[in-house]
C-alpha positions in Angstrom: 135.2 22.0 74.7 136.9 19.4 76.8 136.6 21.7 79.8 132.8 22.0 79.2 132.5 18.2 79.0 134.5 17.8 82.2 132.3 20.2 84.0 129.1 18.6 82.7 130.2 15.1 83.4 131.3 16.2 86.9 127.8 17.4 87.6 126.3 14.0 87.1 127.0 12.8 90.6 125.6 16.0 92.2 122.4 16.3 90.2 119.0 15.1 91.3 117.4 12.4 89.2 114.9 14.7 87.5 117.6 17.0 86.3 119.9 14.3 84.9 118.1 14.0 81.5 118.8 17.6 80.3 122.4 17.2 81.5 122.8 13.9 79.6 121.3 15.5 76.5 123.8 18.4 76.7 126.7 16.0 77.2 125.5 13.8 74.3 125.1 16.9 72.0 128.6 18.2 72.7 130.2 14.8 72.2 128.3 14.3 68.9 129.1 17.8 67.6 132.8 17.8 68.6 134.0 17.8 65.0 131.5 20.4 64.0 132.0 22.8 66.9 135.7 23.3 66.3 138.3 25.1 68.4 137.4 28.7 68.7 140.4 29.5 70.9 142.8 28.2 68.2 140.9 30.2 65.5 141.1 33.4 67.5 144.9 32.9 68.0 145.2 32.7 64.2 143.1 35.9 63.8 140.4 34.0 61.9 136.8 35.2 62.1 134.8 33.1 64.6 131.3 34.6 64.4 128.8 33.8 61.7 127.6 37.4 61.4 129.2 37.9 58.0 127.6 35.1 56.1 124.6 34.0 58.2 122.1 36.4 56.5 123.1 35.1 53.1 123.0 31.4 54.1 119.8 31.8 56.0 118.1 33.6 53.0 119.1 30.8 50.7 118.5 27.9 53.1 115.1 29.1 54.3 113.4 29.7 50.9 110.3 27.7 50.1 111.1 24.1 49.2 114.8 24.4 50.1 116.4 21.6 52.0 120.1 21.6 52.7 122.4 18.9 53.9 125.1 20.1 56.3 128.0 19.2 54.0 126.5 21.2 51.2 125.9 24.2 53.4 129.5 23.9 54.6 130.7 24.0 51.1 128.7 27.2 50.3 130.0 28.9 53.4 133.5 28.0 52.5 133.2 29.5 49.1 131.4 32.6 50.4 134.1 33.3 53.1 137.0 33.0 50.7 
């Protein structure tokens, strides 16, 4: 993730003014989601599953039902229980 931020911030000087806004949005998103994104390389070294393919259909089914609203921390708890 730090590599991605380094590359994106390095592009700031080279970009034309009209293309800076999407670049700034990407940088802001990655910085804001740093704790949520995690370290995929470290997880792979520990042989932990990285993809969401195993639980995504179940979570999506539950989260997208009529009237359902989930907070991120509640969804995280359900995923943690499901994966165990």
